[in-house]
All heavy atoms as an XYZ file, in Angstrom:
923
protein
N      -6.126     13.498     -0.424
C      -5.967     13.478      1.023
C      -6.325     12.016      1.495
O      -7.289     11.447      1.063
C      -6.788     14.486      1.744
C      -6.716     14.444      3.167
C      -7.118     15.707      3.831
O      -7.526     16.634      3.182
N      -6.937     15.744      5.070
N      -5.526     11.566      2.404
C      -5.672     10.210      2.976
C      -6.951     10.125      3.791
O      -7.204     10.976      4.674
C      -4.461      9.810      3.787
C      -4.690      8.478      4.512
C      -4.731      7.307      3.829
C      -4.793      8.416      5.877
C      -4.872      6.092      4.442
C      -4.960      7.227      6.564
C      -5.008      6.062      5.828
N      -7.708      9.053      3.546
C      -8.960      8.833      4.292
C      -9.098      7.293      4.537
O      -9.371      6.547      3.565
C     -10.140      9.415      3.579
C     -11.328      9.337      4.368
O     -11.483      8.656      5.427
N     -12.286     10.249      4.106
N      -8.908      6.870      5.742
C      -8.964      5.451      6.068
C     -10.318      4.870      5.654
O     -10.386      3.661      5.231
C      -8.696      5.246      7.545
C      -8.643      3.813      7.937
C      -8.327      3.643      9.442
O      -8.058      4.603     10.139
O      -8.369      2.482      9.873
N     -11.356      5.625      5.701
C     -12.723      5.132      5.354
C     -12.806      4.763      3.820
O     -13.546      3.863      3.505
C     -13.792      6.126      5.680
O     -13.680      7.240      4.996
N     -11.989      5.393      2.989
C     -11.938      4.973      1.626
C     -11.427      3.485      1.494
O     -12.017      2.712      0.732
C     -11.046      5.782      0.742
C     -11.625      7.215      0.575
O     -12.794      7.433      0.797
O     -10.794      8.141      0.200
N     -10.451      3.143      2.225
C      -9.875      1.794      2.198
C     -10.973      0.778      2.745
O     -11.175     -0.207      2.111
C      -8.618      1.738      3.014
C      -7.461      2.554      2.365
C      -8.159      0.243      3.253
C      -6.273      2.722      3.201
N     -11.564      1.185      3.791
C     -12.615      0.281      4.368
C     -13.702      0.094      3.388
O     -14.206     -1.085      3.206
C     -13.167      0.866      5.790
C     -12.006      0.883      6.724
C     -14.336      0.168      6.215
C     -12.270      1.689      8.004
N     -14.122      1.203      2.693
C     -15.197      1.022      1.699
C     -14.788      0.106      0.607
O     -15.651     -0.728      0.187
C     -15.490      2.475      1.233
O     -16.519      2.399      0.219
N     -13.608      0.328      0.049
C     -13.133     -0.627     -1.065
C     -13.125     -2.070     -0.649
O     -13.565     -2.935     -1.325
C     -11.815     -0.241     -1.525
C     -11.679      0.978     -2.426
C     -10.827      1.992     -2.189
C     -12.553      1.118     -3.555
C     -10.753      3.085     -3.001
C     -12.489      2.199     -4.393
C     -11.592      3.246     -4.102
O     -11.486      4.279     -4.902
N     -12.572     -2.317      0.509
C     -12.453     -3.654      1.092
C     -13.816     -4.285      1.328
O     -14.087     -5.485      0.992
C     -11.553     -3.690      2.366
C     -11.668     -5.052      3.101
C     -10.120     -3.387      1.991
N     -14.742     -3.523      1.839
C     -16.066     -4.026      2.126
C     -16.814     -4.371      0.804
O     -17.752     -5.275      0.826
C     -16.916     -2.995      2.919
C     -16.511     -2.927      4.376
O     -15.911     -3.839      4.813
N     -16.907     -1.895      5.062
N     -16.383     -3.751     -0.299
C     -17.072     -4.095     -1.565
C     -16.151     -5.163     -2.350
O     -16.403     -5.356     -3.477
C     -17.255     -2.870     -2.434
O     -15.995     -2.272     -2.772
N     -15.224     -5.817     -1.657
C     -14.519     -6.950     -2.198
C     -13.294     -6.622     -2.968
O     -12.704     -7.444     -3.653
N     -12.831     -5.309     -2.885
C     -11.690     -4.848     -3.626
C     -10.396     -5.219     -2.862
O     -10.410     -5.343     -1.617
C     -11.712     -3.319     -3.833
C     -12.966     -2.834     -4.496
C     -12.923     -2.963     -5.986
O     -11.890     -3.408     -6.559
O     -13.950     -2.593     -6.621
N      -9.301     -5.303     -3.609
C      -7.965     -5.358     -2.946
C      -7.405     -4.024     -3.084
O      -7.406     -3.310     -4.097
C      -7.095     -6.435     -3.749
C      -7.706     -7.764     -3.612
C      -5.641     -6.390     -3.160
C      -7.000     -8.854     -4.549
N      -6.707     -3.565     -1.911
C      -6.168     -2.214     -1.953
C      -4.677     -2.287     -1.493
O      -4.394     -3.020     -0.547
C      -6.909     -1.308     -0.878
C      -6.291      0.032     -0.755
C      -8.397     -1.194     -1.274
N      -3.853     -1.568     -2.146
C      -2.494     -1.394     -1.714
C      -2.314      0.056     -1.263
O      -2.579      0.953     -2.074
C      -1.484     -1.684     -2.748
C      -0.010     -1.343     -2.400
C       0.488     -2.278     -1.367
C       0.925     -1.293     -3.577
N      -2.035      0.228      0.013
C      -1.819      1.619      0.554
C      -0.387      1.861      0.468
O       0.519      1.080      1.001
C      -2.354      1.730      1.996
C      -1.981      3.016      2.679
C      -2.635      4.188      2.010
C      -2.332      2.900      4.181
N       0.019      3.012     -0.109
C       1.435      3.453     -0.143
C       1.508      4.764      0.629
O       0.991      5.828      0.176
C       1.819      3.658     -1.617
C       3.229      4.270     -1.788
O       4.165      3.961     -0.905
O       3.489      4.992     -2.771
N       2.126      4.741      1.803
C       2.330      5.971      2.601
C       3.721      6.516      2.256
O       4.731      5.766      2.395
C       2.271      5.753      4.122
C       2.409      7.000      4.876
C       0.969      4.998      4.484
N       3.737      7.715      1.680
C       4.944      8.239      0.967
C       5.098      9.721      1.250
O       4.234     10.361      1.813
C       4.785      7.936     -0.523
O       6.025      8.330     -1.256
C       3.615      8.652     -1.144
N       6.254     10.288      0.828
C       6.499     11.720      0.928
C       7.463     12.079     -0.139
O       8.313     11.227     -0.486
C       7.024     12.068      2.251
N       7.375     13.321     -0.599
C       8.253     13.757     -1.628
C       9.744     13.749     -1.266
O      10.594     13.474     -2.037
C       7.947     15.218     -2.058
C       6.585     15.336     -2.762
O       6.082     14.306     -3.239
O       6.084     16.473     -2.845
N      10.030     13.973      0.029
C      11.396     13.969      0.496
C      11.960     12.609      0.912
O      13.172     12.509      1.292
C      11.549     14.957      1.777
C      10.420     14.721      2.702
C       9.333     15.523      2.862
C      10.332     13.734      3.772
N       8.482     15.036      3.874
C       9.184     13.975      4.499
C      11.194     12.654      4.136
C       8.740     13.103      5.554
C      10.766     11.886      5.175
C       9.581     12.085      5.842
N      11.130     11.585      0.794
C      11.540     10.254      1.237
C      12.219      9.555      0.091
O      11.588      9.066     -0.875
C      10.335      9.495      1.765
S      10.650      7.716      2.077
N      13.542      9.341      0.235
C      14.319      8.721     -0.907
C      13.877      7.236     -1.049
O      13.713      6.826     -2.216
C      15.830      8.755     -0.546
C      16.317     10.192     -0.345
C      16.641      8.063     -1.605
C      16.196     11.088     -1.600
N      13.727      6.548      0.021
C      13.368      5.061     -0.051
C      11.968      4.990     -0.747
O      11.703      4.143     -1.568
C      13.301      4.479      1.296
O      14.553      4.662      1.897
C      12.992      2.902      1.192
N      11.026      5.913     -0.442
C       9.699      5.929     -1.050
C       9.857      6.131     -2.546
O       9.132      5.431     -3.310
C       8.803      7.088     -0.490
S       8.570      7.041      1.280
N      10.693      7.061     -2.898
C      10.841      7.355     -4.363
C      11.482      6.112     -5.063
O      11.128      5.788     -6.246
C      11.665      8.644     -4.594
C      11.105      9.869     -3.937
C       9.644     10.093     -4.275
O       9.177      9.937     -5.425
N       8.838     10.457     -3.282
N      12.435      5.553     -4.456
C      13.011      4.286     -5.008
C      11.966      3.163     -5.183
O      11.983      2.453     -6.184
C      14.214      3.814     -4.229
C      15.448      4.621     -4.344
S      16.027      4.825     -6.075
C      16.281      3.166     -6.504
N      11.100      3.014     -4.185
C      10.072      2.000     -4.221
C       9.147      2.241     -5.365
O       8.768      1.335     -6.078
C       9.245      1.960     -2.938
C       9.951      1.208     -1.784
O      10.893      0.464     -2.054
N       9.476      1.397     -0.600
N       8.869      3.580     -5.673
C       8.040      3.852     -6.819
C       8.699      3.534     -8.168
O       8.127      2.865     -8.991
C       7.716      5.355     -6.832
C       6.628      5.720     -5.851
C       6.311      7.199     -5.962
C       5.401      7.635     -4.869
N       5.887      8.719     -4.067
N       9.989      3.882     -8.259
C      10.755      3.660     -9.480
C      10.989      2.189     -9.752
O      10.711      1.714    -10.824
C      12.102      4.378     -9.417
C      11.851      5.900     -9.484
C      13.004      3.997    -10.603
C      13.122      6.748     -9.098
N      11.442      1.488     -8.714
C      11.861      0.041     -8.966
C      10.607     -0.881     -8.910
O      10.702     -2.002     -9.538
C      12.815     -0.427     -7.907
O      12.215     -0.326     -6.623
C      14.064      0.432     -7.932
N       9.556     -0.519     -8.197
C       8.466     -1.497     -8.034
C       7.064     -0.937     -8.353
O       6.443     -1.427     -9.207
C       8.529     -1.955     -6.541
O       9.843     -2.500     -6.275
C       7.516     -3.085     -6.231
N       6.631      0.042     -7.543
C       5.218      0.431     -7.683
C       4.830      0.958     -9.038
O       3.674      0.712     -9.513
C       4.871      1.485     -6.576
C       4.964      0.999     -5.130
C       4.831      2.143     -4.202
C       3.957     -0.144     -4.907
N       5.701      1.654     -9.707
C       5.409      2.188    -11.043
C       5.968      1.322    -12.161
O       5.929      1.723    -13.346
C       5.904      3.628    -11.135
C       5.227      4.539    -10.283
O       4.126      4.272     -9.691
N       5.809      5.740    -10.068
N       6.514      0.158    -11.865
C       7.068     -0.686    -12.883
C       5.945     -1.304    -13.745
O       4.840     -1.498    -13.309
C       7.899     -1.836    -12.239
O       7.076     -2.725    -11.632
N       6.263     -1.571    -14.996
C       5.302     -2.184    -15.901
C       4.626     -3.450    -15.397
O       3.397     -3.541    -15.486
N       5.413     -4.333    -14.851
C       4.854     -5.631    -14.376
C       3.827     -5.365    -13.272
O       2.782     -6.028    -13.224
C       5.913     -6.545    -13.889
C       6.693     -7.285    -14.983
C       7.767     -8.175    -14.439
N       7.561     -8.775    -13.121
C       8.492     -9.525    -12.525
N       9.605     -9.764    -13.072
N       8.308     -9.997    -11.339
N       4.171     -4.545    -12.342
C       3.280     -4.232    -11.207
C       2.063     -3.480    -11.600
O       0.912     -3.841    -11.221
C       4.083     -3.499    -10.088
C       5.195     -4.408     -9.558
C       3.136     -3.151     -8.957
C       4.813     -5.763     -8.972
N       2.257     -2.508    -12.422
C       1.076     -1.723    -12.923
C       0.065     -2.565    -13.657
O      -1.116     -2.635    -13.498
C       1.491     -0.515    -13.767
C       0.340      0.130    -14.476
C       2.263      0.460    -12.945
N       0.635     -3.540    -14.465
C      -0.173     -4.499    -15.229
C      -0.943     -5.427    -14.232
O      -2.146     -5.660    -14.388
C       0.706     -5.340    -16.132
C      -0.041     -6.322    -17.008
C       0.885     -7.092    -17.919
C       0.109     -8.044    -18.806
N       0.903     -9.139    -19.320
N      -0.226     -5.868    -13.191
C      -0.903     -6.741    -12.206
C      -1.972     -5.971    -11.455
O      -3.084     -6.501    -11.256
C       0.144     -7.214    -11.177
C      -0.304     -8.256    -10.235
S       1.058     -8.837     -9.165
C       0.368    -10.366     -8.576
N      -1.764     -4.695    -11.144
C      -2.835     -3.855    -10.508
C      -4.041     -3.847    -11.426
O      -5.159     -4.039    -11.034
C      -2.366     -2.464    -10.282
C      -1.402     -2.290     -9.151
C      -0.642     -1.094     -9.004
C      -1.171     -3.268     -8.178
C       0.212     -0.869     -7.961
C      -0.271     -3.111     -7.116
C       0.371     -1.889     -7.039
N      -3.776     -3.522    -12.693
C      -4.856     -3.359    -13.711
C      -5.663     -4.660    -13.914
O      -6.886     -4.719    -13.816
C      -4.281     -2.852    -14.990
C      -5.306     -2.233    -15.930
C      -4.739     -1.630    -17.165
N      -3.430     -0.971    -17.011
C      -2.247     -1.322    -17.559
N      -2.210     -2.398    -18.340
N      -1.183     -0.687    -17.367
N      -4.867     -5.745    -14.136
C      -5.574     -7.053    -14.400
C      -6.381     -7.557    -13.249
O      -7.300     -8.366    -13.411
C      -4.459     -8.088    -14.833
C      -3.865     -7.847    -16.193
C      -2.795     -8.797    -16.582
O      -2.265     -9.519    -15.684
O      -2.330     -8.770    -17.763
N      -5.978     -7.261    -12.042
C      -6.663     -7.726    -10.860
C      -7.514     -6.752    -10.164
O      -7.942     -6.899     -9.016
C      -5.632     -8.347     -9.893
C      -4.994     -9.615    -10.498
O      -5.580    -10.706    -10.578
N      -3.748     -9.382    -11.044
N      -7.647     -5.562    -10.821
C      -8.478     -4.426    -10.260
C      -8.041     -4.040     -8.890
O      -8.896     -3.915     -7.943
C      -9.969     -4.832    -10.350
C     -10.826     -3.561    -10.261
O     -10.394     -2.499    -10.640
N     -12.027     -3.751     -9.745
N      -6.698     -4.024     -8.644
C      -6.184     -3.635     -7.265
C      -6.158     -2.089     -7.266
O      -5.659     -1.374     -8.195
C      -4.794     -4.232     -7.114
C      -4.884     -5.727     -7.071
C      -4.151     -3.670     -5.843
C      -3.590     -6.438     -7.194
N      -6.686     -1.577     -6.213
C      -6.744     -0.095     -6.008
C      -5.434      0.321     -5.371
O      -5.087     -0.220     -4.292
C      -7.933      0.291     -5.145
C      -9.238     -0.194     -5.592
C      -9.678      0.588     -6.841
C     -11.023      0.148     -7.256
N     -11.292      0.220     -8.631
N      -4.736      1.314     -5.903
C      -3.573      1.904     -5.283
C      -4.000      3.197     -4.574
O      -4.540      4.093     -5.249
C      -2.490      2.183     -6.289
C      -1.238      2.867     -5.744
C      -0.518      2.054     -4.677
C      -0.280      3.205     -6.871
N      -3.865      3.209     -3.262
C      -4.168      4.431     -2.520
C      -2.891      5.025     -1.991
O      -2.047      4.296     -1.433
C      -5.069      4.110     -1.289
C      -6.409      3.590     -1.740
C      -7.336      4.736     -2.134
O      -7.720      5.635     -1.366
N      -7.663      4.727     -3.413
N      -2.761      6.335     -2.078
C      -1.512      6.961     -1.586
C      -1.874      7.885     -0.427
O      -2.824      8.560     -0.466
C      -0.882      7.728     -2.702
C      -0.162      6.843     -3.683
C       1.184      7.380     -4.124
N       2.000      6.209     -4.631
C       2.204      5.992     -5.935
N       1.601      6.773     -6.838
N       2.962      5.062     -6.267
N      -1.079      7.842      0.593
C      -1.140      8.758      1.727
C       0.110      9.620      1.712
O       1.167      9.051      1.882
C      -1.294      7.999      3.036
N      -0.006     10.888      1.467
C       1.111     11.779      1.286
C       1.509     12.394      2.715
O       0.800     13.137      3.292
C       0.762     12.860      0.370
C       1.907     13.781      0.039
O       2.988     13.622      0.666
O       1.750     14.651     -0.856
N       2.675     11.992      3.159
C       3.194     12.436      4.469
C       4.284     13.523      4.222
O       5.081     13.767      5.179
C       3.701     11.221      5.226
C       3.699     11.442      6.720
C       2.753     12.070      7.461
C       4.715     11.033      7.666
N       3.082     12.102      8.787
C       4.261     11.496      8.911
C       5.938     10.357      7.507
C       5.060     11.232     10.067
C       6.625     10.098      8.684
C       6.207     10.553      9.900
N       4.314     14.147      3.083
C       5.232     15.234      2.858
C       5.242     16.282      3.897
O       6.254     16.778      4.332
C       5.047     15.799      1.439
O       5.163     14.770      0.449
C       6.023     16.874      1.129
N       4.017     16.650      4.305
C       3.862     17.698      5.393
C       3.657     17.065      6.803
O       3.198     17.735      7.673
C       2.599     18.520      5.032
C       2.686     19.187      3.693
C       3.764     20.203      3.586
O       4.090     20.927      4.603
O       4.365     20.310      2.472
N       4.009     15.778      6.899
C       3.953     15.074      8.211
C       2.575     15.227      8.872
O       2.421     15.705      9.986
C       5.023     15.500      9.126
C       6.382     15.142      8.587
C       7.475     15.449      9.634
N       8.781     15.414      9.012
C       9.600     14.388      9.104
N       9.239     13.237      9.772
N      10.844     14.452      8.524
N       1.572     14.742      8.168
C       0.161     14.759      8.626
C       0.022     13.942      9.927
O       0.335     12.770      9.906
C      -0.711     14.276      7.489
C      -2.226     14.218      7.826
O      -2.555     14.117      8.978
O      -2.915     14.411      6.868
N      -0.430     14.524     11.017
C      -0.620     13.729     12.275
C      -1.596     12.604     12.162
O      -1.457     11.602     12.854
C      -1.082     14.800     13.287
C      -1.465     15.979     12.508
C      -0.809     15.983     11.172
N      -2.562     12.752     11.298
C      -3.532     11.698     11.119
C      -2.902     10.415     10.485
O      -3.210      9.232     10.822
C      -4.702     12.083     10.206
C      -5.567     13.146     10.871
O      -5.746     13.194     12.096
N      -6.068     14.100     10.056
N      -1.954     10.662      9.539
C      -1.251      9.543      8.908
C      -0.314      8.894      9.971
O      -0.182      7.692     10.042
C      -0.483      9.999      7.664
C      -1.503     10.444      6.614
C       0.409      8.941      7.156
C      -0.899     11.080      5.364
N       0.339      9.741     10.745
C       1.256      9.189     11.759
C       0.412      8.323     12.800
O       0.928      7.208     13.129
C       1.948     10.294     12.565
C       2.885      9.879     13.677
C       3.912      8.860     13.211
C       3.541     11.018     14.422
N      -0.677      8.790     13.154
C      -1.533      8.038     14.065
C      -1.926      6.649     13.428
O      -1.905      5.649     14.069
C      -2.797      8.818     14.443
C      -3.716      8.036     15.398
C      -4.974      8.867     15.736
O      -4.955     10.058     15.620
O      -5.934      8.205     16.095
N      -2.290      6.711     12.080
C      -2.617      5.525     11.399
C      -1.532      4.524     11.352
O      -1.645      3.382     11.643
C      -3.189      5.925     10.073
C      -3.520      4.705      9.155
C      -4.729      4.090      9.332
C      -2.631      4.186      8.227
C      -5.057      2.985      8.559
C      -2.960      3.069      7.515
C      -4.154      2.496      7.688
N      -0.292      4.958     10.869
C       0.805      4.023     10.716
C       1.351      3.483     12.051
O       1.842      2.350     12.132
C       1.953      4.509      9.824
C       2.658      5.742     10.503
C       1.484      4.860      8.416
C       3.892      6.253      9.734
N       1.147      4.296     13.118
C       1.668      3.794     14.451
C       0.832      2.637     14.855
O       1.378      1.857     15.701
C       1.524      4.933     15.427
O       0.158      5.269     15.792
N      -0.374      2.384     14.358
C      -1.151      1.186     14.701
C      -0.386     -0.054     14.192
O      -0.684     -1.168     14.602
C      -2.518      1.182     14.085
C      -3.429      2.281     14.616
C      -4.862      2.070     13.945
C      -5.370      3.344     13.468
N      -6.585      3.201     12.741
N       0.496      0.113     13.274
C       1.235     -0.971     12.644
C       2.709     -0.972     13.198
O       3.543     -1.689     12.604
C       1.266     -0.839     11.104
C      -0.053     -1.038     10.532
C      -0.956     -0.014     10.391
C      -0.543     -2.314     10.160
C      -2.246     -0.174      9.802
C      -1.735     -2.532      9.592
C      -2.629     -1.422      9.452
O      -3.888     -1.641      8.953
N       2.967     -0.235     14.258
C       4.224     -0.172     14.822
C       5.279      0.546     14.023
O       6.437      0.459     14.193
N       4.828      1.402     13.104
C       5.733      2.214     12.272
C       5.526      3.665     12.651
O       4.419      4.177     12.892
C       5.381      2.065     10.770
C       5.569      0.647     10.269
C       7.052      0.426      9.842
N       7.258     -0.917      9.288
C       7.111     -1.190      7.990
N       6.823     -0.267      7.100
N       7.347     -2.428      7.603
N       6.692      4.389     12.682
C       6.680      5.805     13.055
C       7.345      6.632     11.961
O       7.691      7.845     12.179
C       7.203      6.012     14.465
C       6.434      5.204     15.441
C       6.816      3.904     15.756
C       5.332      5.724     15.984
C       6.028      3.166     16.646
C       4.526      5.002     16.833
C       4.917      3.750     17.154
O       4.078      2.992     18.062
N       7.672      6.022     10.861
C       8.283      6.667      9.707
C       7.881      5.926      8.428
O       7.157      4.978      8.496
N       8.328      6.482      7.344
C       7.879      5.942      6.086
C       9.125      5.454      5.311
O      10.255      5.812      5.659
C       7.140      6.986      5.214
C       7.937      8.250      5.157
C       5.781      7.251      5.903
C       7.304      9.245      4.221
N       8.902      4.594      4.289
C       7.663      4.199      3.674
C       6.918      3.127      4.487
O       7.509      2.341      5.276
C       8.143      3.664      2.337
C       9.488      3.155      2.605
C      10.086      4.090      3.567
N       5.628      3.141      4.248
C       4.774      2.126      4.779
C       3.850      1.660      3.684
O       3.209      2.485      2.992
C       3.897      2.641      5.983
C       2.942      1.540      6.462
C       4.762      3.107      7.128
N       3.849      0.421      3.381
C       2.988     -0.249      2.336
C       2.245     -1.322      2.947
O       2.849     -2.225      3.553
C       3.784     -0.699      1.178
C       4.427      0.518      0.434
O       3.820      1.140     -0.407
N       5.712      0.803      0.774
N       0.864     -1.315      2.729
C       0.004     -2.307      3.319
C      -1.028     -2.798      2.338
O      -1.555     -1.937      1.617
C      -0.757     -1.712      4.531
C       0.214     -1.045      5.549
C      -1.574     -2.766      5.218
C      -0.459     -0.227      6.593
N      -1.227     -4.119      2.242
C      -2.174     -4.703      1.363
C      -3.467     -5.029      2.191
O      -3.309     -5.681      3.259
C      -1.703     -5.941      0.738
C      -0.431     -5.720     -0.101
C      -2.819     -6.630     -0.134
C       0.201     -6.966     -0.640
N      -4.614     -4.639      1.714
C      -5.866     -4.928      2.323
C      -6.804     -5.685      1.388
O      -6.746     -5.453      0.169
C      -6.664     -3.622      2.717
C      -5.916     -2.785      3.715
C      -5.080     -1.810      3.275
C      -6.095     -2.929      5.065
C      -4.429     -0.945      4.174
C      -5.457     -2.154      5.988
C      -4.599     -1.150      5.533
O      -3.950     -0.325      6.429
N      -7.564     -6.598      1.935
C      -8.601     -7.349      1.187
C      -9.637     -7.831      2.100
O      -9.476     -7.682      3.330
C      -7.944     -8.516      0.449
O      -7.615     -9.538      1.348
N     -10.673     -8.457      1.583
C     -11.832     -8.919      2.491
C     -11.284     -9.964      3.487
O     -11.816    -10.022      4.603
C     -12.950     -9.452      1.640
C     -12.622    -10.712      0.853
C     -13.839    -11.174      0.040
C     -13.445    -12.392     -0.780
N     -14.484    -12.758     -1.713
N     -10.253    -10.694      3.164
C      -9.684    -11.654      4.140
C      -8.585    -11.164      4.907
O      -7.990    -11.794      5.784
C      -9.251    -12.927      3.329
C     -10.394    -13.649      2.752
O     -11.493    -13.775      3.331
N     -10.178    -14.184      1.529
N      -8.205     -9.942      4.609
C      -7.054     -9.250      5.302
C      -7.484     -7.858      5.651
O      -6.769     -6.894      5.228
C      -5.797     -9.278      4.448
C      -5.330    -10.686      4.141
O      -4.782    -11.341      4.971
N      -5.639    -11.095      2.939
N      -8.535     -7.680      6.456
C      -9.058     -6.335      6.717
C      -8.104     -5.560      7.669
O      -8.135     -4.333      7.646
C     -10.466     -6.375      7.365
O     -10.339     -7.202      8.558
C     -11.419     -6.958      6.424
N      -7.222     -6.250      8.436
C      -6.269     -5.611      9.300
C      -5.039     -5.135      8.465
O      -4.239     -4.371      8.943
C      -5.861     -6.504     10.412
C      -7.065     -6.843     11.396
C      -7.578     -5.602     12.058
O      -6.807     -4.798     12.571
O      -8.791     -5.475     12.003
N      -4.847     -5.709      7.258
C      -3.810     -5.308      6.385
C      -2.550     -6.248      6.546
O      -2.368     -6.819      7.649
N      -1.824     -6.432      5.486
C      -0.600     -7.126      5.460
C       0.515     -6.094      5.259
O       0.609     -5.437      4.268
C      -0.604     -8.147      4.298
C      -1.633     -9.175      4.418
C       0.820     -8.801      4.178
C      -1.891     -9.984      3.192
N       1.344     -5.917      6.342
C       2.388     -4.891      6.287
C       3.545     -5.447      5.498
O       4.055     -6.560      5.766
C       2.812     -4.598      7.781
C       3.841     -3.507      7.938
C       3.363     -2.175      7.469
C       4.251     -3.456      9.449
N       4.010     -4.669      4.536
C       5.095     -5.079      3.651
C       6.419     -4.518      4.231
O       6.429     -3.489      4.963
C       4.860     -4.581      2.293
C       3.582     -5.167      1.614
C       3.368     -4.538      0.288
C       3.688     -6.659      1.512
N       7.583     -5.025      3.786
C       8.823     -4.433      4.164
C       8.994     -2.987      3.633
O       8.347     -2.607      2.640
C       9.929     -5.377      3.516
C       9.160     -6.377      2.780
C       7.732     -6.162      2.901
N       9.840     -2.282      4.310
C      10.047     -0.815      3.939
C      10.624     -0.716      2.530
O      10.256      0.084      1.736
C      10.929     -0.130      4.930
C      10.257      0.114      6.254
C      11.089      0.866      7.249
O      11.978      1.640      6.809
O      10.863      0.677      8.457
N      11.594     -1.671      2.210
C      12.189     -1.651      0.886
C      11.479     -2.749      0.094
O      11.586     -3.906      0.355
C      13.722     -1.865      0.947
C      14.365     -0.723      1.759
C      14.267     -2.006     -0.482
C      15.825     -0.927      1.962
N      10.711     -2.248     -0.918
C       9.951     -3.187     -1.754
C      10.791     -3.679     -2.938
O      11.622     -3.001     -3.424
C       8.752     -2.511     -2.290
C       7.709     -2.143     -1.333
C       6.539     -1.418     -2.085
C       7.114     -3.321     -0.627
N      10.435     -4.855     -3.407
C      10.909     -5.343     -4.669
C       9.708     -5.881     -5.456
O       8.713     -6.139     -4.817
C      11.931     -6.489     -4.465
O      11.246     -7.698     -4.032
N       9.839     -5.982     -6.736
C       8.703     -6.504     -7.542
C       8.369     -7.904     -7.085
O       7.177     -8.284     -6.989
C       9.104     -6.505     -9.033
C       9.116     -5.054     -9.593
C       9.360     -5.071    -11.103
O       8.813     -5.949    -11.800
N      10.163     -4.114    -11.537
N       9.356     -8.757     -6.766
C       9.157    -10.092     -6.397
C       8.322    -10.203     -5.120
O       7.387    -10.981     -4.948
C      10.385    -10.928     -6.289
C      11.049    -11.173     -7.588
O      10.418    -11.071     -8.626
O      12.275    -11.436     -7.645
N       8.735     -9.401     -4.075
C       8.095     -9.428     -2.791
C       6.632     -8.981     -2.994
O       5.649     -9.617     -2.511
C       8.776     -8.486     -1.785
C      10.112     -9.013     -1.311
C       7.843     -8.201     -0.591
C      10.925     -8.088     -0.537
N       6.429     -7.877     -3.706
C       5.075     -7.366     -3.932
C       4.199     -8.294     -4.679
O       3.019     -8.565     -4.314
C       5.073     -5.977     -4.584
C       3.743     -5.249     -4.699
C       2.990     -5.154     -3.393
C       3.936     -3.917     -5.349
N       4.729     -8.884     -5.769
C       3.962     -9.819     -6.604
C       3.570    -11.072     -5.743
O       2.465    -11.530     -5.843
C       4.733    -10.282     -7.858
C       4.841     -9.145     -8.917
C       5.757     -9.545    -10.023
N       5.494    -10.788    -10.674
C       4.608    -10.913    -11.648
N       3.979     -9.834    -12.096
N       4.374    -12.048    -12.215
N       4.485    -11.605     -4.946
C       4.148    -12.767     -4.118
C       3.036    -12.426     -3.152
O       2.133    -13.245     -3.034
C       5.447    -13.181     -3.384
C       5.297    -14.425     -2.571
C       6.558    -14.812     -1.798
O       7.641    -14.565     -2.330
O       6.416    -15.403     -0.707
N       3.145    -11.334     -2.422
C       2.156    -10.992     -1.454
C       0.791    -10.735     -2.066
O      -0.269    -11.117     -1.579
C       2.565     -9.793     -0.617
C       3.768    -10.162      0.301
C       3.531    -11.282      1.266
O       2.373    -11.351      1.814
O       4.427    -12.014      1.586
N       0.815    -10.033     -3.271
C      -0.450     -9.750     -3.971
C      -1.072    -11.066     -4.445
O      -2.279    -11.216     -4.382
C      -0.206     -8.820     -5.121
C       0.018     -7.324     -4.750
C       0.404     -6.542     -5.929
C      -1.269     -6.745     -4.078
N      -0.240    -12.036     -5.044
C      -0.769    -13.309     -5.494
C      -1.485    -14.012     -4.377
O      -2.497    -14.615     -4.624
C       0.367    -14.146     -6.041
C       0.486    -14.037     -7.529
C       1.336    -15.202     -8.049
N       2.267    -14.611     -9.005
C       3.559    -14.355     -8.840
N       4.145    -14.751     -7.724
N       4.292    -13.831     -9.806
N      -0.891    -14.003     -3.145
C      -1.550    -14.708     -2.012
C      -2.974    -14.147     -1.766
O      -3.922    -14.857     -1.653
C      -0.675    -14.553     -0.768
C       0.576    -15.374     -0.715
C       1.293    -15.079      0.600
C       2.729    -15.453      0.577
N       3.469    -14.942      1.735
N      -3.032    -12.807     -1.787
C      -4.298    -12.190     -1.500
C      -5.262    -12.394     -2.676
O      -6.453    -12.699     -2.438
C      -4.066    -10.662     -1.293
C      -5.318     -9.894     -1.230
C      -3.250    -10.460     -0.020
N      -4.812    -12.325     -3.871
C      -5.656    -12.571     -5.087
C      -6.208    -14.014     -5.043
O      -7.431    -14.175     -5.278
C      -4.862    -12.300     -6.359
C      -4.535    -10.791     -6.562
C      -5.674    -12.838     -7.620
C      -3.491    -10.540     -7.557
N      -5.407    -14.962     -4.640
C      -5.836    -16.380     -4.683
C      -6.808    -16.577     -3.517
O      -7.597    -17.534     -3.552
C      -4.615    -17.282     -4.564
C      -3.849    -17.298     -5.842
O      -4.379    -17.023     -6.935
N      -2.563    -17.609     -5.766
N      -6.776    -15.819     -2.497
C      -7.707    -15.923     -1.333
C      -9.163    -15.444     -1.722
O     -10.079    -15.840     -1.164
C      -7.237    -15.211     -0.157
C      -6.082    -15.782      0.553
C      -5.562    -14.950      1.713
O      -6.052    -13.829      1.937
O      -4.658    -15.439      2.402
N      -9.183    -14.467     -2.592
C     -10.434    -13.805     -2.927
C     -11.267    -14.517     -3.893
O     -11.047    -15.359     -4.625
C     -10.156    -12.366     -3.460
C      -9.897    -11.364     -2.329
O     -10.226    -11.672     -1.207
N      -9.241    -10.330     -2.633
């Protein structure tokens, strides 16, 4: 279950977090997983840099998740956000992810830490 305080706790302890707001019925979310989030290069990058992947499951349209993503001007999914000690408000990523986009944004955050 999604809990914003988990993200805050990780960030406060110096961790980098990627939040993936997703749903079983969301085709774009599933494509992002296949092409990017679960790809070998990205999984390796997560592992090597101790990046925490947090998932918020909106399959049942949880009102708490909707309230959370609406703070970022989003009212649908997918929503992917990178958090770190220097980016506590989060870096909102495009709805359609690519490995290049994600690697570039993660590199910026990794180099800041």
